[in-house]
Biopython code that builds the backbone (N, CA, C, O; Angstrom):
import numpy as np
from Bio.PDB.StructureBuilder import StructureBuilder

atoms = [
    (1, "MET", "N", (-44.688, 4.851, 4.167)),
    (1, "MET", "CA", (-43.393, 3.939, 3.117)),
    (1, "MET", "C", (-42.611, 3.419, 3.947)),
    (1, "MET", "O", (-41.941, 3.952, 4.832)),
    (2, "SER", "N", (-42.758, 1.821, 3.492)),
    (2, "SER", "CA", (-41.652, 0.709, 4.316)),
    (2, "SER", "C", (-41.038, -0.047, 3.963)),
    (2, "SER", "O", (-41.590, -0.648, 3.042)),
    (3, "ILE", "N", (-39.751, -0.541, 4.276)),
    (3, "ILE", "CA", (-38.515, -0.692, 3.416)),
    (3, "ILE", "C", (-39.004, -2.359, 2.868)),
    (3, "ILE", "O", (-39.394, -3.271, 3.597)),
    (4, "LYS", "N", (-38.829, -2.384, 1.324)),
    (4, "LYS", "CA", (-38.797, -3.757, 0.807)),
    (4, "LYS", "C", (-37.609, -4.619, 0.704)),
    (4, "LYS", "O", (-36.506, -4.348, 0.231)),
    (5, "ARG", "N", (-38.096, -5.856, 1.307)),
    (5, "ARG", "CA", (-37.053, -6.889, 1.478)),
    (5, "ARG", "C", (-36.979, -7.980, 0.315)),
    (5, "ARG", "O", (-37.877, -8.799, 0.122)),
    (6, "VAL", "N", (-35.720, -7.893, -0.491)),
    (6, "VAL", "CA", (-35.638, -8.748, -1.542)),
    (6, "VAL", "C", (-34.710, -9.800, -1.358)),
    (6, "VAL", "O", (-33.820, -9.762, -0.508)),
    (7, "LYS", "N", (-34.937, -10.907, -2.281)),
    (7, "LYS", "CA", (-34.260, -11.711, -2.134)),
    (7, "LYS", "C", (-33.389, -11.763, -3.216)),
    (7, "LYS", "O", (-33.864, -11.930, -4.339)),
    (8, "LEU", "N", (-32.170, -11.643, -3.053)),
    (8, "LEU", "CA", (-30.725, -11.609, -3.944)),
    (8, "LEU", "C", (-30.466, -12.959, -4.320)),
    (8, "LEU", "O", (-30.509, -13.869, -3.492)),
    (9, "ASN", "N", (-30.171, -13.157, -5.651)),
    (9, "ASN", "CA", (-29.630, -14.521, -6.377)),
    (9, "ASN", "C", (-28.446, -14.188, -6.711)),
    (9, "ASN", "O", (-28.162, -13.461, -7.663)),
    (10, "TYR", "N", (-27.441, -14.862, -5.709)),
    (10, "TYR", "CA", (-25.687, -14.632, -6.162)),
    (10, "TYR", "C", (-25.478, -15.466, -6.859)),
    (10, "TYR", "O", (-26.139, -16.503, -6.804)),
    (11, "GLN", "N", (-24.479, -15.282, -7.752)),
    (11, "GLN", "CA", (-23.966, -16.363, -9.070)),
    (11, "GLN", "C", (-22.980, -16.058, -9.249)),
    (11, "GLN", "O", (-22.791, -14.890, -9.590)),
    (12, "PRO", "N", (-21.725, -17.088, -9.085)),
    (12, "PRO", "CA", (-20.756, -16.532, -9.776)),
    (12, "PRO", "C", (-20.262, -15.797, -10.857)),
    (12, "PRO", "O", (-21.012, -15.713, -11.830)),
    (13, "VAL", "N", (-19.332, -15.325, -10.906)),
    (13, "VAL", "CA", (-19.184, -14.509, -12.442)),
    (13, "VAL", "C", (-18.077, -15.935, -13.209)),
    (13, "VAL", "O", (-18.282, -16.303, -14.366)),
    (14, "ALA", "N", (-17.527, -16.246, -12.778)),
    (14, "ALA", "CA", (-16.573, -17.481, -13.365)),
    (14, "ALA", "C", (-16.613, -18.606, -12.756)),
    (14, "ALA", "O", (-16.510, -18.795, -11.544)),
    (15, "GLU", "N", (-16.813, -19.622, -13.859)),
    (15, "GLU", "CA", (-16.865, -20.868, -13.266)),
    (15, "GLU", "C", (-15.426, -21.442, -13.035)),
    (15, "GLU", "O", (-14.430, -21.075, -13.657)),
    (16, "ARG", "N", (-15.462, -22.515, -11.927)),
    (16, "ARG", "CA", (-13.991, -22.900, -11.161)),
    (16, "ARG", "C", (-13.198, -23.917, -12.650)),
    (16, "ARG", "O", (-13.728, -24.858, -13.239)),
    (17, "THR", "N", (-12.129, -23.441, -12.853)),
    (17, "THR", "CA", (-11.657, -24.141, -13.307)),
    (17, "THR", "C", (-10.803, -25.589, -13.311)),
    (17, "THR", "O", (-10.331, -26.268, -14.223)),
    (18, "SER", "N", (-10.824, -25.696, -12.213)),
    (18, "SER", "CA", (-10.466, -26.810, -11.577)),
    (18, "SER", "C", (-11.528, -27.306, -10.342)),
    (18, "SER", "O", (-12.337, -26.546, -9.809)),
    (19, "ASN", "N", (-11.377, -28.548, -10.047)),
    (19, "ASN", "CA", (-12.239, -29.267, -9.250)),
    (19, "ASN", "C", (-11.211, -29.363, -7.973)),
    (19, "ASN", "O", (-11.758, -29.463, -6.874)),
    (20, "GLU", "N", (-9.544, -29.341, -8.013)),
    (20, "GLU", "CA", (-8.481, -29.439, -7.252)),
    (20, "GLU", "C", (-9.226, -28.530, -6.024)),
    (20, "GLU", "O", (-9.804, -27.449, -6.125)),
    (21, "ILE", "N", (-9.020, -29.279, -4.965)),
    (21, "ILE", "CA", (-9.062, -28.096, -3.596)),
    (21, "ILE", "C", (-7.843, -27.973, -3.121)),
    (21, "ILE", "O", (-7.608, -27.026, -2.370)),
    (22, "ALA", "N", (-7.078, -28.665, -3.372)),
    (22, "ALA", "CA", (-5.349, -28.314, -2.398)),
    (22, "ALA", "C", (-4.606, -29.279, -3.173)),
    (22, "ALA", "O", (-5.024, -30.310, -3.700)),
    (23, "PHE", "N", (-3.095, -28.645, -3.162)),
    (23, "PHE", "CA", (-2.209, -29.504, -4.049)),
    (23, "PHE", "C", (-1.238, -29.952, -2.810)),
    (23, "PHE", "O", (-1.705, -29.713, -1.697)),
    (24, "VAL", "N", (-0.387, -30.360, -2.838)),
    (24, "VAL", "CA", (0.352, -31.373, -1.774)),
    (24, "VAL", "C", (1.771, -30.611, -1.937)),
    (24, "VAL", "O", (2.512, -30.682, -2.917)),
    (25, "VAL", "N", (1.933, -30.030, -1.011)),
    (25, "VAL", "CA", (3.204, -29.415, -1.084)),
    (25, "VAL", "C", (4.540, -29.994, -0.003)),
    (25, "VAL", "O", (4.130, -30.046, 1.157)),
    (26, "SER", "N", (5.104, -30.160, -0.056)),
    (26, "SER", "CA", (6.217, -30.730, 1.243)),
    (26, "SER", "C", (6.067, -29.286, 2.047)),
    (26, "SER", "O", (5.680, -28.206, 1.600)),
    (27, "LYS", "N", (6.619, -29.725, 3.732)),
    (27, "LYS", "CA", (6.543, -29.064, 4.721)),
    (27, "LYS", "C", (7.692, -28.200, 4.883)),
    (27, "LYS", "O", (7.623, -27.368, 5.789)),
    (28, "GLU", "N", (8.731, -28.243, 4.176)),
    (28, "GLU", "CA", (9.798, -28.049, 3.949)),
    (28, "GLU", "C", (9.923, -26.131, 3.204)),
    (28, "GLU", "O", (10.375, -25.024, 3.497)),
    (29, "HIS", "N", (9.113, -26.896, 2.051)),
    (29, "HIS", "CA", (8.924, -25.746, 1.060)),
    (29, "HIS", "C", (7.906, -24.863, 1.435)),
    (29, "HIS", "O", (7.952, -23.700, 1.032)),
    (30, "LEU", "N", (6.855, -25.309, 2.257)),
    (30, "LEU", "CA", (5.422, -24.551, 2.952)),
    (30, "LEU", "C", (6.662, -23.436, 4.237)),
    (30, "LEU", "O", (6.499, -22.220, 4.337)),
    (31, "ASN", "N", (7.325, -23.891, 4.717)),
    (31, "ASN", "CA", (8.217, -23.501, 5.618)),
    (31, "ASN", "C", (9.153, -21.954, 5.097)),
    (31, "ASN", "O", (9.339, -20.887, 5.681)),
    (32, "ALA", "N", (9.704, -22.616, 3.364)),
    (32, "ALA", "CA", (10.553, -21.246, 2.825)),
    (32, "ALA", "C", (9.564, -20.479, 2.290)),
    (32, "ALA", "O", (9.840, -19.292, 2.469)),
    (33, "VAL", "N", (8.550, -20.628, 1.722)),
    (33, "VAL", "CA", (7.820, -20.058, 1.533)),
    (33, "VAL", "C", (6.747, -18.889, 2.463)),
    (33, "VAL", "O", (6.147, -17.866, 2.134)),
    (34, "ASN", "N", (6.856, -19.489, 3.473)),
    (34, "ASN", "CA", (6.286, -18.453, 5.123)),
    (34, "ASN", "C", (7.397, -17.865, 5.856)),
    (34, "ASN", "O", (7.158, -17.044, 6.742)),
    (35, "ASN", "N", (8.819, -18.272, 5.516)),
    (35, "ASN", "CA", (10.134, -17.481, 5.784)),
    (35, "ASN", "C", (10.252, -16.256, 4.700)),
    (35, "ASN", "O", (10.498, -15.133, 5.142)),
    (36, "SER", "N", (10.116, -16.411, 3.566)),
    (36, "SER", "CA", (9.947, -15.724, 2.306)),
    (36, "SER", "C", (9.193, -14.494, 2.637)),
    (36, "SER", "O", (9.597, -13.335, 2.546)),
    (37, "ILE", "N", (7.891, -14.972, 3.085)),
    (37, "ILE", "CA", (6.828, -13.701, 3.015)),
    (37, "ILE", "C", (7.139, -12.908, 4.688)),
    (37, "ILE", "O", (7.039, -11.691, 4.848)),
    (38, "ARG", "N", (7.510, -13.867, 5.792)),
    (38, "ARG", "CA", (8.160, -13.053, 6.259)),
    (38, "ARG", "C", (8.727, -11.966, 6.569)),
    (38, "ARG", "O", (8.431, -10.953, 7.203)),
    (39, "ASN", "N", (10.034, -12.556, 5.726)),
    (39, "ASN", "CA", (11.392, -11.507, 5.867)),
    (39, "ASN", "C", (10.763, -10.451, 4.448)),
    (39, "ASN", "O", (11.175, -9.291, 4.446)),
    (40, "LYS", "N", (10.177, -10.711, 3.753)),
    (40, "LYS", "CA", (9.160, -9.474, 2.799)),
    (40, "LYS", "C", (8.812, -8.734, 3.890)),
    (40, "LYS", "O", (9.764, -8.139, 4.394)),
    (41, "LEU", "N", (7.832, -8.592, 4.378)),
    (41, "LEU", "CA", (6.630, -7.960, 5.250)),
    (41, "LEU", "C", (7.690, -7.009, 6.094)),
    (41, "LEU", "O", (7.623, -5.789, 6.237)),
    (42, "GLU", "N", (8.901, -8.111, 6.721)),
    (42, "GLU", "CA", (9.894, -7.038, 7.505)),
    (42, "GLU", "C", (10.374, -6.103, 6.697)),
    (42, "GLU", "O", (10.267, -4.905, 6.958)),
    (43, "ARG", "N", (10.984, -6.587, 5.577)),
    (43, "ARG", "CA", (11.873, -5.355, 4.593)),
    (43, "ARG", "C", (10.750, -4.320, 4.174)),
    (43, "ARG", "O", (11.139, -3.171, 3.965)),
    (44, "ASN", "N", (9.524, -4.570, 4.042)),
    (44, "ASN", "CA", (8.917, -3.722, 3.720)),
    (44, "ASN", "C", (8.216, -2.640, 5.113)),
    (44, "ASN", "O", (7.742, -1.537, 4.844)),
    (45, "LYS", "N", (8.263, -3.196, 6.597)),
    (45, "LYS", "CA", (8.578, -2.280, 7.231)),
    (45, "LYS", "C", (9.243, -1.697, 7.275)),
    (45, "LYS", "O", (8.986, -0.493, 7.286)),
    (46, "GLU", "N", (10.571, -2.172, 7.329)),
    (46, "GLU", "CA", (12.053, -0.756, 7.461)),
    (46, "GLU", "C", (12.098, -0.088, 6.427)),
    (46, "GLU", "O", (12.411, 1.076, 6.678)),
    (47, "GLU", "N", (11.876, -0.345, 5.036)),
    (47, "GLU", "CA", (11.567, 0.554, 4.296)),
    (47, "GLU", "C", (10.802, 1.609, 4.501)),
    (47, "GLU", "O", (11.084, 2.759, 4.163)),
    (48, "ARG", "N", (9.648, 1.193, 5.153)),
    (48, "ARG", "CA", (8.279, 2.340, 5.459)),
    (48, "ARG", "C", (8.902, 3.002, 6.654)),
    (48, "ARG", "O", (8.788, 4.227, 6.619)),
    (49, "ILE", "N", (9.335, 2.670, 7.378)),
    (49, "ILE", "CA", (10.446, 3.592, 8.785)),
    (49, "ILE", "C", (11.026, 4.284, 8.318)),
    (49, "ILE", "O", (10.770, 5.480, 8.456)),
    (50, "GLN", "N", (12.352, 3.739, 7.345)),
    (50, "GLN", "CA", (13.256, 4.738, 6.399)),
    (50, "GLN", "C", (12.643, 5.813, 5.739)),
    (50, "GLN", "O", (13.173, 6.905, 5.530)),
    (51, "SER", "N", (11.523, 5.474, 5.419)),
    (51, "SER", "CA", (10.909, 6.175, 4.100)),
    (51, "SER", "C", (10.449, 7.455, 5.338)),
    (51, "SER", "O", (10.854, 8.600, 5.132)),
    (52, "SER", "N", (9.656, 7.182, 6.510)),
    (52, "SER", "CA", (9.185, 8.123, 6.750)),
    (52, "SER", "C", (10.130, 9.085, 7.733)),
    (52, "SER", "O", (9.780, 10.181, 8.171)),
    (53, "LYS", "N", (11.269, 8.496, 7.951)),
    (53, "LYS", "CA", (12.112, 9.191, 8.267)),
    (53, "LYS", "C", (13.014, 10.473, 7.631)),
    (53, "LYS", "O", (13.379, 11.569, 8.057)),
    (54, "SER", "N", (13.173, 9.686, 6.318)),
    (54, "SER", "CA", (13.630, 10.593, 5.355)),
    (54, "SER", "C", (12.802, 11.700, 4.897)),
    (54, "SER", "O", (13.257, 12.800, 4.583)),
    (55, "ALA", "N", (11.517, 11.360, 4.866)),
    (55, "ALA", "CA", (10.278, 12.361, 4.748)),
    (55, "ALA", "C", (10.221, 13.671, 5.346)),
    (55, "ALA", "O", (10.007, 14.757, 4.809)),
    (56, "LYS", "N", (10.522, 13.289, 6.940)),
    (56, "LYS", "CA", (10.612, 14.714, 7.701)),
    (56, "LYS", "C", (11.568, 15.557, 7.237)),
    (56, "LYS", "O", (11.339, 16.734, 7.517)),
    (57, "ASP", "N", (12.579, 15.353, 6.613)),
    (57, "ASP", "CA", (13.488, 16.154, 5.757)),
    (57, "ASP", "C", (12.995, 16.825, 4.641)),
    (57, "ASP", "O", (13.730, 17.718, 4.219)),
    (58, "TYR", "N", (11.950, 16.636, 4.052)),
    (58, "TYR", "CA", (11.684, 17.093, 2.911)),
    (58, "TYR", "C", (9.996, 17.743, 3.205)),
    (58, "TYR", "O", (8.973, 17.082, 3.380)),
    (59, "HIS", "N", (10.165, 19.330, 3.181)),
    (59, "HIS", "CA", (8.635, 19.455, 3.607)),
    (59, "HIS", "C", (8.527, 20.822, 2.383)),
    (59, "HIS", "O", (9.414, 21.572, 1.975)),
    (60, "ILE", "N", (7.346, 20.764, 2.107)),
    (60, "ILE", "CA", (6.922, 21.930, 1.070)),
    (60, "ILE", "C", (5.545, 22.779, 2.010)),
    (60, "ILE", "O", (4.794, 22.406, 2.911)),
    (61, "SER", "N", (5.686, 23.843, 1.382)),
    (61, "SER", "CA", (5.185, 24.899, 2.355)),
    (61, "SER", "C", (3.664, 24.623, 2.329)),
    (61, "SER", "O", (3.363, 23.631, 1.665)),
    (62, "SER", "N", (2.649, 25.280, 2.903)),
    (62, "SER", "CA", (1.520, 24.575, 2.171)),
    (62, "SER", "C", (0.835, 25.659, 1.324)),
    (62, "SER", "O", (-0.123, 25.280, 0.649)),
    (63, "HIS", "N", (1.238, 27.136, 1.253)),
    (63, "HIS", "CA", (0.796, 27.846, 0.241)),
    (63, "HIS", "C", (1.546, 27.496, -1.322)),
    (63, "HIS", "O", (1.739, 28.281, -2.250)),
    (64, "CYS", "N", (1.855, 26.136, -1.236)),
    (64, "CYS", "CA", (2.839, 25.871, -2.922)),
    (64, "CYS", "C", (1.525, 25.614, -3.698)),
    (64, "CYS", "O", (1.404, 26.001, -4.860)),
    (65, "SER", "N", (0.839, 25.154, -3.237)),
    (65, "SER", "CA", (-0.630, 24.356, -3.837)),
    (65, "SER", "C", (-1.033, 25.464, -5.358)),
    (65, "SER", "O", (-1.359, 25.095, -6.486)),
    (66, "ASP", "N", (-0.842, 26.936, -4.801)),
    (66, "ASP", "CA", (-1.086, 27.891, -5.548)),
    (66, "ASP", "C", (-0.072, 27.684, -6.804)),
    (66, "ASP", "O", (1.087, 28.099, -6.782)),
    (67, "VAL", "N", (-0.531, 27.135, -7.673)),
    (67, "VAL", "CA", (0.516, 27.304, -9.097)),
    (67, "VAL", "C", (1.100, 28.671, -9.567)),
    (67, "VAL", "O", (2.241, 28.948, -9.938)),
    (68, "SER", "N", (-0.097, 29.499, -9.434)),
    (68, "SER", "CA", (0.279, 30.776, -9.636)),
    (68, "SER", "C", (0.991, 31.651, -9.378)),
    (68, "SER", "O", (1.303, 32.749, -9.837)),
    (69, "SER", "N", (1.407, 30.541, -7.934)),
    (69, "SER", "CA", (2.701, 31.975, -7.057)),
    (69, "SER", "C", (3.856, 31.960, -7.860)),
    (69, "SER", "O", (4.051, 31.009, -8.617)),
    (70, "PRO", "N", (4.825, 33.115, -7.768)),
    (70, "PRO", "CA", (6.021, 33.142, -8.473)),
    (70, "PRO", "C", (7.205, 32.450, -8.037)),
    (70, "PRO", "O", (8.188, 31.918, -8.553)),
    (71, "LYS", "N", (6.543, 32.747, -6.420)),
    (71, "LYS", "CA", (7.570, 31.651, -5.709)),
    (71, "LYS", "C", (7.103, 31.150, -4.378)),
    (71, "LYS", "O", (6.269, 31.497, -3.542)),
    (72, "THR", "N", (7.976, 30.199, -4.522)),
    (72, "THR", "CA", (7.477, 28.775, -3.585)),
    (72, "THR", "C", (8.718, 28.494, -2.769)),
    (72, "THR", "O", (9.850, 28.222, -3.168)),
    (73, "LEU", "N", (8.122, 28.657, -1.176)),
    (73, "LEU", "CA", (9.327, 28.360, -0.251)),
    (73, "LEU", "C", (9.433, 26.829, -0.159)),
    (73, "LEU", "O", (8.365, 26.227, -0.044)),
    (74, "VAL", "N", (10.691, 26.039, -0.197)),
    (74, "VAL", "CA", (10.884, 24.554, -0.097)),
    (74, "VAL", "C", (11.827, 24.562, 1.090)),
    (74, "VAL", "O", (12.692, 25.413, 1.298)),
    (75, "LYS", "N", (11.555, 23.525, 1.826)),
    (75, "LYS", "CA", (12.725, 23.278, 3.252)),
    (75, "LYS", "C", (13.434, 22.266, 2.883)),
    (75, "LYS", "O", (12.782, 21.221, 2.859)),
    (76, "ILE", "N", (14.517, 22.171, 2.587)),
    (76, "ILE", "CA", (14.883, 20.660, 1.988)),
    (76, "ILE", "C", (16.276, 20.544, 2.770)),
    (76, "ILE", "O", (17.188, 21.342, 2.551)),
    (77, "LYS", "N", (16.407, 19.247, 3.921)),
    (77, "LYS", "CA", (17.305, 18.964, 4.751)),
    (77, "LYS", "C", (17.813, 20.354, 5.444)),
    (77, "LYS", "O", (18.906, 20.916, 5.387)),
    (78, "ASN", "N", (16.267, 20.786, 6.308)),
    (78, "ASN", "CA", (16.382, 22.019, 7.143)),
    (78, "ASN", "C", (17.283, 23.259, 6.323)),
    (78, "ASN", "O", (17.964, 24.076, 6.943)),
    (79, "LYS", "N", (17.182, 23.245, 5.134)),
    (79, "LYS", "CA", (17.550, 24.813, 4.606)),
    (79, "LYS", "C", (16.293, 25.319, 3.644)),
    (79, "LYS", "O", (15.556, 24.729, 2.854)),
    (80, "ASN", "N", (16.365, 26.221, 3.937)),
    (80, "ASN", "CA", (15.222, 27.429, 3.056)),
    (80, "ASN", "C", (15.758, 27.760, 1.591)),
    (80, "ASN", "O", (16.740, 28.374, 1.175)),
    (81, "ILE", "N", (14.840, 27.183, 1.068)),
    (81, "ILE", "CA", (15.374, 27.449, -0.461)),
    (81, "ILE", "C", (14.136, 28.370, -1.479)),
    (81, "ILE", "O", (13.143, 27.668, -1.667)),
    (82, "ASN", "N", (14.050, 29.623, -2.070)),
    (82, "ASN", "CA", (13.538, 30.038, -2.611)),
    (82, "ASN", "C", (13.135, 29.384, -3.803)),
    (82, "ASN", "O", (14.110, 28.659, -4.001)),
    (83, "LEU", "N", (12.458, 29.196, -4.588)),
    (83, "LEU", "CA", (11.862, 28.735, -5.909)),
    (83, "LEU", "C", (11.309, 29.761, -6.603)),
    (83, "LEU", "O", (10.783, 29.554, -7.697)),
]
sb = StructureBuilder()
sb.init_structure("model")
sb.init_model(0)
sb.init_chain("A")
sb.init_seg("    ")
for serial, (resi, resn, name, xyz) in enumerate(atoms, 1):
    if name == "N":
        sb.init_residue(resn, " ", resi, " ")
    sb.init_atom(name, np.array(xyz, "f"), 0.0, 1.0, " ", f" {name:<3s}", serial, name[0])
structure = sb.get_structure()
């Protein structure tokens, strides 16, 4: 048996709504948008780092996936609590 080759006929799902290729934007506006994006990415990165640091304080033991277990050991900020 051999592999059959077929020619795929790709067609766009939606038609273009506009024939305009680009919009004229001032250099100042473009720089402001770029700075805004950079600031947002930096904030996201800092929040991700802070979340990772705070997540280290909360740990649920591996056996707690068993819902039928009457007691679950949860470690919160280096303190063991039985639930």
